[in-house]
N, C-alpha and C positions, 0 to 999 in steps of 0.2 A: 282233457285239460292241457294245454300247451305247457311244456317246460319253461321255467322262468328263464329269463335270459341271464347269461353268466355276468357276474359284476366286472365292471370294467379294470383292467389291470391298471396297478398304480403306476402313475407317471414316475419316469425314472428320476432319481434325484440329480440336482443340477452338479455339473462337473465343478469341482474346487476351484478357485481363481487360480491361476499358475503362480508358483511362488515368485517373488521379486528377486530379481536378479542380485547377487550379493558382490560386493568388491572382496578380493582375495587380497589380503596384506601379510607380508612376510615380516615377523619381529625377530629382529636378531638382538640378542641379549645374552650376557654370560651367566644370568639367573633367571628364572622363570618369573619373578615377581611382576616385572613390567608385562610381560604377556598376559598374565592372570588379570591384572588391573585393567588392561585394555580390553580383554574378552569380555569383562562384566560390563563395562561401560559403552562398547561399541558393538554388542550383539544386536541391540534393537534399532541400530542406525544402518543395517545393511551391511555390515562387514564380516566376513569369514577370517579368522586369524590363524596363520601356520607360525611355527617357530624353529629357530635354529639357535646354536648355542655359540658359534663362533662363524669365522668368514669362510672356513671350508665347507661347513654345512650350509652356510647360506648361499654360496655359489651353486652347490647341488640342487638346493630347493629351487633357486632363481631359475635353473635351466630346466628342471623338471615339472615345477607347477605353474610357472609363469603368471605370477600375481600381478595384481593391479597396482602394488604400491609396496615401499618398503620401509620399516622404522628400525633404525640402527640405535641402539644405546650405547654411546659413546662413553657414559657414565659407568658402566660395568666391566665385566672383564674383557669385553670385546675392544675396549678403547685402544691398546697398542697398535692393533691393526685395522682400526676403524676407518681412518681415512684412505688406506690403501684398499681397503673393501669397497669404499664409494667409487675409488677409480675404475676399480673392476666392473662394478654394476654399471659405469657409465659406459665402459667400453662394450658390453654386452647389450645394453638398450639406454640409449641417450635420453630418450624422453619418459623413461619410467620415473613417477614421483618417489622421492625420498625424503624421508623425515628423520633428521639426526639429533637425538637427545644429547645436548652437550654436558660434558663433566663439570664439576664443581671444584675440582683440585687445581693445584697452581699451574699445571699445563693447559688449563681451559683454553686461554686466547689462541695459543697455538694449534690445538685440536680444533677449535671453532673455525679459525681462519682456513684451515685446510678443508673442511666440510663444506663451506660456504664456496671456496673456489671449486670444488667437485659439483656444485650445483644443488646442493641440498639445501631443505629448509631446517634450519637450526632453532631447536626450542631448548628453554631452560628446563631445569628440573624443579619441581616434580610435573614430569608430562603427563597431565590428567587427559583422560578420554575426549572430553571436551575440546581442549585444545589441539590434541591430535587430528579431532575428525575437522575442526576449523581449518587447520593446516592443509590438510589432504583436499577439502573444498577449494581452497585457494589454488593448490597446485594443479588440480585438474582441471578447473577454470582456465589456468594460464596455458595448458596443454591443448584444451579445447579452441582456444584462441590462435595457438599456433598451428594447429591442425587446419583450421579454418583458412588461415593466411596461406599456409602452404597448398590447399586446395585452389583457392583463387590464384595464386601464381601459377600453378600447373594449368589451369583452365586457361589462362591469359596467354600461357606459353604454347598452347595447342595451335597448329597452323602458323606459328611465327618463325620457324626456322628457315635454314637454306633451302630444305625442301618445297618451300611453299614459293620461293622466287620463281616463278614459271617463265621458261623461255630458253630456246636452244640456239639462238642467233649467237654469232661471233662476240659481239658486245656483251651479251649475258653470259656466255661462257668465261669470258675473260673477268667479268664482275665476281663470279662465284669463284673462280681461282684465286682472286685476291682476298675475298673474304675468308676462304678457307686457311690462306697463308696467315693473315691476322689472327684467326683462332688458334692455329698453332702457334704462332708466338705469344700469345695470351696464355697457351697451357704450359709454355716453357718459362715465361718470365712472371714474376710476382706483380709487376706494375704492367697492367694492359695499357698499349699505346691509344692516344686520343686519335680521332678519326673525322676528317672532314669530308662530308659529303656533297658533291656538286651535281646540279641537274635542273631541269626545268620543272615548273609545277606539275604534280601529279605522275612524275616518274617513279614514285616508291621510295622515297627516302626514308621517311618513317618505317615502311617495311623492312628496309635493310638494316635500319638501327635496330629493330626488334629481333631481327636473325641474328646479329652479332652478340645481342644479349643473350636470347634463350637457346642458341646453340653453344654457348662459351661457358667458362667456369663460373661464371657470375648469375647462372640462370635461377639460383634460388633466393637471390638476393633483389632488392627492388629495381625496377624499370621505372624511371621518373621522366616524363615528358613536360618540355616547359614550351608553352606556345607564347614565345616574347611579345606579340602584339596584344595579348590579352592582360599583359601586366601593366596594373596603374603606375605611372611614374613616380608619384609621391612614395609609393610604398614598394616599388619594384625591389631596391636593395634589401628591404628587411625580409619581404617573401623569397627571395633568393637566398641570402645568407643569413637570415635569422637575427634576433635581437637578444642582447643579454638584459638582465634585469637591470633598471635604473630608477631614478626618481620618479620619472614619467611613465615607467613601463614596470609595473610591480611583478610580472610574470616573465619568464624566459619564453622565447618563442623560435622555435627550430625552423629554419628554412629549407626550400625544396632541394637544395645542394645537399645539405646535411641529410635529407630524408634519403637520398641515394647512396649513403655510404655503405660499401660494398659491393655496389651494384652499378647501374649505368644511368647517366644524365644525359638526356637527349634534348639539344636545344634546336627548335624547328626552323627558325629564322635567324641566323646569326647577324646578318646586316641590320636587323631591326633592334638590337640591343645596344643600349646606351653605352656610349664609349667608357664611363667609369666603371660599368658592370663588366665590360669585356677586359678592362684592366685587372680586376678583382680575380676574373676567371683565369687569365692568364697566370696569376699568383697560384692560384690554386693547382694549375697543372704543373708550374714550375716547383712549389715548394711543397704541394701535398697537404695542405692544411688552409684553414680559413679562420678569420677572425670575426665574430658576430658585431652588429653595430651595439656600440656602447662597451664593447668588452675589451679586455685588457690582456687575454690570453689566446694563444693560437689553439686551435681545435683539428688536430689531425683527422684526415678523410682518406680513404681509398676509393675513389670513384673514377670510373672510366666515362670521358667525356665524349660525345659524339655529336657533332654540329653539321648544319645543313644549311645551305644557301643556294638559291636559284641564279645568284649573280657570279660572275668570275671574280676570282680573290683580288685580281689586277685592279677591276673595276671599283670594288669595294675599298681597297686601299687609296686609290687615287682621289675618291670622292670623301675620305675621313671616316667612312662607316666600319672600317675594319682596323683595330689596333695591330701596329706591325709586330709587337711582342706576343699578341695572342695568335697570328697568322703563322708565326715561326712554330709556335708549339703545335698547331695543327697540321702543318703542310708535310709532314713527313709521312703521314697516311692520308692522302687524299684520292677519294674514289670518284670517277666520273659515271654518271647516269646517263645513258642516252635516251633521246626522245623515242616514243614508241614508232613514230614514222621511220626510223632507223633501224628497226628490230626484225624487219621481213615477217616471215611466217610466225613470229611470236605473237602477232594480233590473233590470230585464229586459234592458237593454243588459249590464249587468255580468254576470247569471248567464249568459246565452248567450256570454259570453266566457269564462267560468270553465268552462261545459261544454266547449266546444270546446278549450280549452288542456289541461284533465284530460285528455279522451279522447286527444289528438294524443300528450301524454306517455306514455299506458298502450297506445298501439298499438289503440284502440278507436274504433269508429264513433260519432260524436257522438249521445247519445242525446235524446230530445226531452222535453219538460215536459208532463204530462198535465194535463186541465183542473183535477183535483183538486189536484195540487201546486200550480198557479197560485193557486188560491184560498186553500190554506194559506199559501204564500208572502205573499199580499197581506193576509192577517189578522195576520200576525206582526209584531210591533213592532221588530224587529231591533236589540235593545239593544248587540250586538256589532257593529253597523255593517257595513262592507264586508268588515271580517275575518270576521264571523261567516257572511255570506253564502258568502264563498270556500269556508270551510270545510265548511259543510253541502252545497254542490254538489258539491265534490270527493269527499267521503264517498258522495254519492248517486250520480254516476257510476260508483263502483266497486263498489256493492253492487246495482244494477239487472240484472237477468238478460237482458232481452229487447229493448233499446233503448229504454226509457220510463222515465223517472223518475215514479214514482207518490208519493202524499202519504206512504206508510209508509216511503219510502226516505229521508225528510228528518228529519233531527233537529236540535232546535234547543236551545241552551244555555238553562235557565231565566232568566226575567227577573229580574235583580238589581234590589236595592233601589237608588233613587237614590243616588248616590255621596255622602256626607257631605263638607262641607270639610275640609281637612286641619287636625289639631288644632292649637292654637299650641304652640310649643316649650315643653317642659316646663322650668320655672325652679326647678332643685333645685341649692342651692349645693353640696351635697357632690358630687354628680354633674359640675357643671361644673368645679369644681376637679379632680376625678379626670381628667376628659378634658384638661383644660390640663397638667396634669403628665405625663399619657401621651404627648400630642403633643409637647410638649417634649423628653421623653425619646426618642421617635422621631426627631426631628429631628436631636438630638444622638448618636443612634445609642447609648443607654445611658450616654454621660458625664455625670455628674452635676453636676460643674462648670459643663460648657457649658450644659447645661439650666437650672441655676440662673440663668445670665448671661442666657439668653433671656427667662426670666420676672421678671427684675430682684430676686430674692431672694439670700440668702445660701446657701452650700453647707449648711450646718448646718440652716437651715430646709427646703432642699429634701431633705436626708436624712429629717428628722422627717416631712415630708408624705409622702414615699415610703412610710415605713414605717406611717405611719397609713392610708394607702390599699390597702396590699399590694401596692405595685408593684415591688418589688425584682426585679431580673433578673440576668442574667449579669454586666453591667458596673455595676450600679447602686451597688456598693461605692466606685466611684472617685470 
């Protein structure tokens, strides 16, 4: 009789789930009462608490344990040096969330102000576990947003410095030298000089502006690009310079200029900017402040302005498309970008870079340029400059079938006629009056009486001219 089969071995018990990561919190208090209260209330919320009795012990624990956050009880024995300790913590780790429990004594205001200036979240007494937990969640949320913003700025800055301005021709070497001198001046001076970039369309003025920003001292601050042609005329001033609260605008609106505070403001087409906006920009460069629409106070700003145009400044000045006061503010640092046809062998350096980059993005082996393709590229005048070269190469990489770019794979835009200078502003009294009325109504949100005051005319005259120009709107009868 065969022996019975052995019983199957029991299945191994499932591994316990990994313990949830705990946030280490350092509690700095003159007595242990706050730490005990927080331990009882925060143990089930994923916190592991450590303690320190004074500033010296806190700094040792901070260096040794590296906690995720700090609670400082300014209401206990640590209060005399609590604000000083906050500053030391900020020196060690500027991003560490810190919660300060304010005292209730007579010196509360001074201690609280010092804690707030040190970047702490200040809580009143008693600091319950629920309130501390909510404060840490808010602080961590702000830190996550700050980290995400820093990440996107770093990612945006990759490939945007001087090293990415490809070219070894004499004009490019001269341009790089001028840019390095500007960056050196920015490092020495508190106020970075404004810059005017001159060059045909497609010569890389936007890339130069980004190189100035991301290789300079302002790289961690915003880079704001303004495409002037995309600004709708009625709202252009508010979009650029913001709007203060008023009867018709219940909420404050920050403009693009203010969004660039501490960083760089790049204006892509200076000649297309309306003269009144140019005057306001010149005031910003001269006085380092702006006034929002409907506002009464000056807002100080630290903005580096980089403006670009494809026309010669003299042409823009003669035609009335460039205000002399703005030109004076920009002319001190004017840089000329030369066309691609004047850069010699830089074309091949750029072409091979575009071939390699396009092939990598598409998962292809980089193709080579045939002799016929090179001859065609040499004879082409490249009116669209570097931008046209990039588009032509990117298309050729995608359509070539066998690893070689032939001449029939290259398509060029037809050579345009030379760009005429911008026409002078139209001097039409009827049109100018209508635009003034429309702008006043827009600023006054349709309120006729307020618009009349802006124009310095009576309400009856305003109503007559509104009817004459057929500008009546929802609030025009007021």
